[in-house]
C-alpha positions as CSV (number, residue, x, y, z in Angstrom):
1,X,0.0,0.0,0.0
2,X,2.8,2.4,0.9
3,X,4.3,1.9,-2.5
4,X,1.0,2.7,-4.1
5,X,0.7,5.9,-2.0
6,X,4.2,6.9,-2.9
7,X,3.5,6.4,-6.6
8,X,0.4,8.4,-6.3
9,X,2.3,11.2,-4.5
10,X,4.9,11.4,-7.2
11,X,2.3,11.3,-9.9
12,X,0.3,14.1,-8.2
13,X,3.5,16.2,-7.9
14,X,4.1,15.8,-11.6
15,X,0.5,16.7,-12.4
16,X,0.8,19.7,-10.2
17,X,3.9,20.9,-12.1
18,X,2.1,20.6,-15.4
19,X,-1.5,21.5,-14.7
20,X,-1.8,23.5,-11.6
21,X,-0.9,26.7,-13.4
22,X,-4.1,26.4,-15.3
23,X,-6.3,25.9,-12.2
24,X,-6.4,29.5,-10.9
25,X,-6.9,32.7,-12.8
26,X,-4.1,35.3,-12.7
27,X,-4.8,38.5,-10.8
28,X,-4.0,41.8,-12.4
29,X,-3.9,45.1,-10.5
30,X,-3.4,48.5,-12.1
31,X,-3.0,51.6,-10.0
32,X,-2.5,54.4,-12.7
33,X,-1.8,55.3,-16.3
34,X,-0.3,58.3,-18.0
35,X,1.1,59.7,-21.3
36,X,4.8,60.7,-21.7
37,X,5.2,63.0,-24.6
38,X,8.0,64.8,-26.4
39,X,8.9,68.5,-26.2
40,X,7.3,69.1,-29.6
41,X,3.8,69.3,-28.1
42,X,2.3,72.5,-26.7
43,X,0.8,75.8,-27.6
44,X,4.1,77.6,-28.1
45,X,5.8,78.7,-31.3
46,X,7.0,75.6,-33.3
47,X,5.0,73.2,-31.2
48,X,2.1,71.0,-32.2
49,X,-1.0,71.9,-30.1
50,X,-2.2,68.5,-28.7
51,X,-3.5,67.9,-25.2
52,X,-3.2,64.5,-23.6
53,X,-5.4,63.3,-20.8
54,X,-5.2,60.0,-18.9
55,X,-8.5,58.2,-18.1
56,X,-7.1,55.2,-16.4
57,X,-8.7,54.4,-13.0
58,X,-7.3,52.0,-10.4
59,X,-8.7,48.5,-11.0
60,X,-8.1,44.8,-10.4
61,X,-9.3,41.9,-12.5
62,X,-8.5,38.2,-13.0
63,X,-7.8,36.5,-16.4
64,X,-7.8,33.0,-17.6
65,X,-5.4,31.9,-20.3
66,X,-6.3,33.7,-23.5
67,X,-8.7,36.2,-21.8
68,X,-8.6,39.9,-22.5
69,X,-9.6,42.8,-20.2
70,X,-10.4,46.1,-21.9
71,X,-10.7,49.6,-20.3
72,X,-10.3,53.3,-21.1
73,X,-6.8,54.6,-21.3
74,X,-6.8,58.2,-22.3
75,X,-7.8,61.0,-24.6
76,X,-5.9,63.2,-27.1
77,X,-7.2,66.5,-28.4
78,X,-5.8,68.1,-31.6
79,X,-6.2,71.9,-31.4
80,X,-3.7,72.8,-34.2
81,X,-5.2,74.8,-37.0
82,X,-2.3,74.4,-39.4
83,X,0.8,72.2,-39.2
84,X,3.9,74.1,-40.3
85,X,6.0,74.6,-42.3
86,X,3.8,75.1,-45.3
87,X,3.1,77.7,-48.0
88,X,-0.6,77.2,-47.1
89,X,0.2,78.4,-43.5
90,X,2.0,81.6,-44.4
91,X,1.6,83.1,-41.0
92,X,3.8,80.4,-39.5
93,X,6.3,79.9,-42.4
94,X,9.6,78.6,-41.1
95,X,8.3,77.0,-38.0
96,X,8.5,73.3,-37.6
97,X,5.8,71.5,-35.7
98,X,6.7,68.0,-36.8
99,X,9.7,67.3,-34.6
100,X,10.0,65.7,-31.1
101,X,6.5,64.2,-31.3
102,X,7.2,61.0,-29.3
103,X,4.4,59.4,-27.3
104,X,4.6,56.7,-24.7
105,X,1.7,55.1,-22.8
106,X,2.5,54.1,-19.2
107,X,0.6,51.6,-17.1
108,X,1.6,51.0,-13.5
109,X,1.0,47.4,-12.3
110,X,1.2,45.9,-8.8
111,X,0.0,42.4,-9.9
112,X,1.1,40.0,-11.3
113,X,4.3,42.0,-11.1
114,X,5.2,45.4,-9.7
115,X,6.3,47.4,-12.8
116,X,5.5,50.3,-15.0
117,X,4.8,48.9,-18.5
118,X,5.6,51.4,-21.3
119,X,4.0,51.1,-24.7
120,X,5.8,53.3,-27.3
121,X,4.1,54.8,-30.3
122,X,5.2,55.8,-33.8
123,X,3.9,59.3,-34.6
124,X,3.6,61.6,-37.6
125,X,2.2,64.9,-38.6
126,X,1.3,66.0,-42.2
127,X,2.1,69.6,-42.9
128,X,-0.7,71.9,-44.0
129,X,-4.1,73.0,-42.8
130,X,-5.8,70.5,-40.5
131,X,-9.3,71.2,-41.7
132,X,-9.0,71.6,-45.4
133,X,-11.3,71.3,-48.4
134,X,-10.3,67.7,-49.1
135,X,-11.2,66.4,-45.6
136,X,-15.0,65.7,-46.3
137,X,-14.1,63.6,-49.3
138,X,-10.9,61.8,-48.5
139,X,-10.4,62.1,-44.7
140,X,-6.7,62.6,-45.0
141,X,-4.7,61.9,-41.9
142,X,-3.2,65.1,-40.4
143,X,-1.7,63.5,-37.3
144,X,-1.4,60.0,-36.0
145,X,-0.2,58.0,-32.9
146,X,0.3,54.3,-33.6
147,X,1.2,52.1,-30.6
148,X,3.1,48.9,-30.8
149,X,1.9,46.1,-28.4
150,X,4.2,45.1,-25.7
151,X,4.8,41.5,-24.3
152,X,5.4,41.5,-20.5
153,X,7.0,38.5,-18.8
154,X,6.2,37.6,-15.1
155,X,6.8,34.8,-12.7
156,X,8.2,31.5,-14.2
157,X,7.0,31.4,-17.8
158,X,4.0,33.8,-17.5
159,X,3.4,36.6,-20.0
160,X,0.7,39.0,-21.1
161,X,0.3,41.6,-23.8
162,X,-0.5,45.2,-23.4
163,X,-2.1,46.9,-26.4
164,X,-3.0,50.6,-26.5
165,X,-5.5,51.9,-29.1
166,X,-4.1,54.0,-32.0
167,X,-5.2,57.6,-32.7
168,X,-5.6,59.0,-36.2
169,X,-6.8,62.6,-36.7
170,X,-8.2,64.0,-39.9
171,X,-9.7,67.0,-38.2
172,X,-9.6,69.0,-35.0
173,X,-11.1,67.5,-31.9
174,X,-10.7,64.7,-29.3
175,X,-10.3,61.0,-29.7
176,X,-10.5,58.5,-26.8
177,X,-8.6,55.3,-26.8
178,X,-8.6,52.1,-24.8
179,X,-6.2,49.5,-23.6
180,X,-6.3,45.7,-23.8
181,X,-4.5,43.3,-21.4
182,X,-4.4,39.7,-22.7
183,X,-3.0,36.8,-20.7
184,X,-0.9,34.7,-23.2
185,X,1.0,32.4,-20.9
186,X,0.3,31.3,-17.4
187,X,3.2,30.9,-14.9
188,X,4.2,27.5,-13.7
189,X,4.2,26.9,-9.9
190,X,7.5,27.7,-8.2
191,X,9.5,24.7,-7.0
192,X,9.0,25.5,-3.4
193,X,5.2,25.2,-3.8
194,X,5.5,21.9,-5.5
195,X,7.9,20.6,-2.9
196,X,5.6,21.7,-0.1
197,X,2.6,20.0,-1.7
198,X,4.6,16.8,-2.2
199,X,5.9,16.8,1.3
200,X,2.3,17.0,2.6
201,X,1.3,14.0,0.5
202,X,4.3,12.0,1.6
203,X,3.5,12.7,5.2
204,X,-0.1,11.6,4.7
205,X,1.2,8.4,3.1
206,X,3.6,7.7,6.0
207,X,0.9,8.4,8.6
208,X,-1.5,5.9,6.9
209,X,1.3,3.3,6.9
210,X,1.9,3.7,10.6
211,X,-1.7,3.4,11.5
212,X,-2.0,0.2,9.4
213,X,1.2,-1.5,10.7
214,X,0.5,-4.5,13.0
215,X,1.4,-4.1,16.7
216,X,4.7,-5.5,17.8
217,X,4.8,-8.2,20.6
């Protein structure tokens, strides 16, 4: 019987190492979010007039493998009338409002790891009037922010993807974007947890063996 219990214990430990990671959902906790932007934004001379606002609220959620949680991230408001330099914007000829337009989205996690996850965007601005005669027909992009998803690793073998919504402007105004967090790999149990579980099963097996042993004498 003891051998059977020992075999069962070893088998249970092996099963735990492979499958226990799938048993419980992974907890995510986000405390804040923000935009980091380049020096090319602002209302001053030679700057692109865009206002960035974070809409992230503190939240916690649990995800199974392959699940996605979506929530509001922020808002960008394009106020620029004409992106220089351009002959169509004679009043600002010689200014350059297309430089230093970097944008990074930041999310602060406390679970499943304590880290600030940064999602970097590619950006671009098309010189000329923002609201021109071609917009109603062709909706030409005047300014864009295109975020690249980021893979974040945590624990032993765990990972998730953070994807921030892109922003494309063909006129003045505000656009609100969201964020997606997708669990792509679940972490495996740490060796200490497996060892503790196995020790418990072995102790139970030994106790049963002692109770069933015949008395001596």
